[in-house]
N, C-alpha and C positions, 0 to 999 in steps of 0.2 A: 833656759832655752827661750829664744825670742822668735817672733814671727813678724813678717812684714805687714804693716797696716796699710790701708788705703791712703793715698796722698790727699792733700787738700785740693780744692778746685783751682785755686790760683796757681799752685805749684804744678799741677797737671797741665793747665792751660799754657803756662809759660814754657814748659818743655815742648808741648805740641807746636807752639809758635816757632821755637828754635829749630825743631826738626823739619817743619814745612819750609821754613826759610832756607835752611842748609841743603836739604835733600831735593826740593822741588823748585823753589822760586829762584834761588841764586843761580842754578844752572840755566834757567830760562832767560836770565838777563843777558847771557851770551848770545842767545838766538833772537830775542824779541826786543822791541823798543821799550824805553823806560815807562811810557804811559801804560802799556799793556801789563807790564810786570807790577807797576804801582797799583793798578786796579785789582789784579789778582792777589797781591800781598794784603791789601785792605780786606778783601773778601775772606782770605784764608785766616787772617787774624781774628775776624769776627767769628768765623767758623770754629776756630780753636776753642773759644769760650763755650759755644754750643756743644761741641764734641765732648769737652770736659764735663759739662753738665749731664749729658746723656750717659757717659761712661760711669759716672758716680751716682746716677739717678736710680729711681725705684723700678724702672722697667728693664728686667734682665734681658729680654729679647732684643730691645733696642740697643742696650749696652753691648751685647755680644756682637750684633751686626756692626755697630760703630767700631768696635775693637778690630773686627776682621777687616773692615774697609781701610782703617788706618794702617794696620800692619801690611796689608797688600800694597797700599799706595806708597808707604814710606820705606818699605824694605822689599822691593821687587827682586825677583831672581828666578832662575830656572831650577833651583833646588829648594827643598823644604826649608822653611824659616827655622834658623838655628842660631839665635843670638848668643853673644858671649855671656858668660855667667854674670858679669857685673851689670848687664842690661836689666836683669830682673830686679835690681835695687833702684832703678829709675822710676819716676812717677808712672810713666806709661807701662813699664814692665810690671809694676806692682798691680796696676789695674787689670792688665791682661791676665795675670796669674789669678786674680780674684774672679774675674768674669768668665774667662775661657779656659783657664788652665794653661796648656801649651797649645797654641794654634797649630794644627797639623800633626800632632803627635798624641797617640793614646798612652804612651809610656815614655818616661824620661829616666835618665841615669840618676843615681843617688846624688851626684854632684849638682845636677840641674834641679832636682827636687829641693835640695838644700838651698840653692840660690833663690828659688821661687819662694821658699818659706822663710828665708833669712836665718837658716841654721846650718850647722856643719853637716858633712856627709855622715859622720858618726851619729849625729842627732837624727838624721833620716833613718839610719839603720835601727836605732833604738825605737823610733816610731813604728817602723815596719814590724819589728819584733814584738812590740806591745799591741799590734793590730790597730794602730791609730792611722796608719797609711796602708794601702793595699799594694802588695807586690803584683806586678804584671806577670802573666804566665811565661812570656818570652824574655823576662828579665827587666830589671829596673822597677819603677814605681808607676802605678796608674795615675795619669794626670788628673783625672776627675777626683781621685782621692786627695790629691794635693789641694785642688781647688776647694773641695769640701772641708778639708782641715782649716784652710784659711777662713772660710765662712764661719765655721764653728768657733774659732778663736776670736774672730772679730764681732761675733754676735749677729752677723748678716745671714739672711736665709736665701738670698739670691745666688 
């Protein structure tokens, strides 16, 4: 059984740059002149390195706040944040799982918990049975227990 480790800073920064470009800046090119977008793009690319450092850094409160801001800005919507299972394998998904668990959900399905941990649904079932993950009273798995499991396996205390 394997789990998802935290990504490297460069890997995370590169994904953040791609996401900000595709989700925020490319659409602005339709509305604004090139100069304004070019300035915003440079600032966002510098910001991506700072965000990656904060997400991977020693301050859990700053990392949690940065993760929440990025998810809110990059994945806006009128419904709760519910990424596809493969999102949890991305650098940002792995960091969010470690730092926040699942933003906006106190419990997740076994499939989502497995995606967050990088294990199968059966693996999650086994972890619940062995009391390594906490079952939520309303069903599924408590997201804080998934996050705690990631910390335990990675040796992190945040």
